N, C-alpha and C positions, 0 to 999 in steps of 0.2 A: 503494500500499501505505500503511495507517494504522497506527499504531504506538498503542496506548492505554496510556499510561503510569497507573498507580494512582494515584489522588489520595490525597495524605496526609491524616490527619485534624487538623483545627485542634485547637488548645489546649483550647477549650471542650469540643468532641466527646471528645477523648480524656479529659478529666477526668470529662465525663458517664458514660462507659463506667467508669471506675475506681471513681467514687462509688457505683456501683450494687452494688460488694462491700462486705459488711459491714464487715470489717476496714478498710477504706479510710474509710468513711462515718463509722466510729468516730473513725478518727484526725483527720478533718477536723472532727468536733465537738469533739474534746479541744483542738486549736489553736484554734477559735475561742474556746472557753471561757477558755482561757489567756490569751488576747489581751485579751478583754473584761475578765477580772479585772485583768490588768496596767496596763490603762487607768484603770480605777476606782481602782487605789492609787495610781496617780501623780496622778490628779486630787486625790485626798483629801490625799495628801503635800502637793502645792502648796497647797492650800487652807488647810493647818495652818502653812505657810510654812517647812516642813521641808526639810532638805536630804537627799540620799541616804543620806550617813552618820548623820545624826541618825535616819533612820527605820532603818536597819541596827542602831543601838546599842539602839533600843528593842526591836526585834523579835528580838535575838539573832542577827543575820545580819551578812554583811560589805557594805560598800559594793558592790564589784562583783557581790556578789549580788543587791542591789537593783536594780542597773542592769540585770542580766541579766533578772530577773523583771520589771521594767517594760518591757522591750523585748519581752516575750513569749516569750523564749527559756527555755531550761533551766538550771537553778542547782543547784548542789552544796550548800547550806547546810543546816542542820536542817530547814527548811521543804520540803525537796524530799523528804524521808522522810515526811511528813505529820504530822512531831512539831515544830513550832514550840516554841521554849523559852520563848516568852510572847507574848501578844498586845500589839501596839503601840496603846497608847492614850494619848491626850493628858493631860498632866499638868495639871490646871486651876492649880496653883501655880507651874509651871515654864514660863518662857519659852523657846522653841526657840533 
């Protein structure tokens, strides 16, 4: 007597099924964009030689908020509401 045990879906198979749902696909896209933006911000901050604290001061955020943002996570500073206090721009006359 043979007992057939149902095979569990692999992680890739389960993801493929879920990603077919529009709300799940939209969530993956938001996460992808968030991580790409976070990486670009971190790279630019490092190119300028700024610390997270310096970027936070210029962007009207807190240093922990910048750290969360750069990690691709959620953050609760003004930028989270889509209303950054000001854009962080290098000041040509000021050394970081």
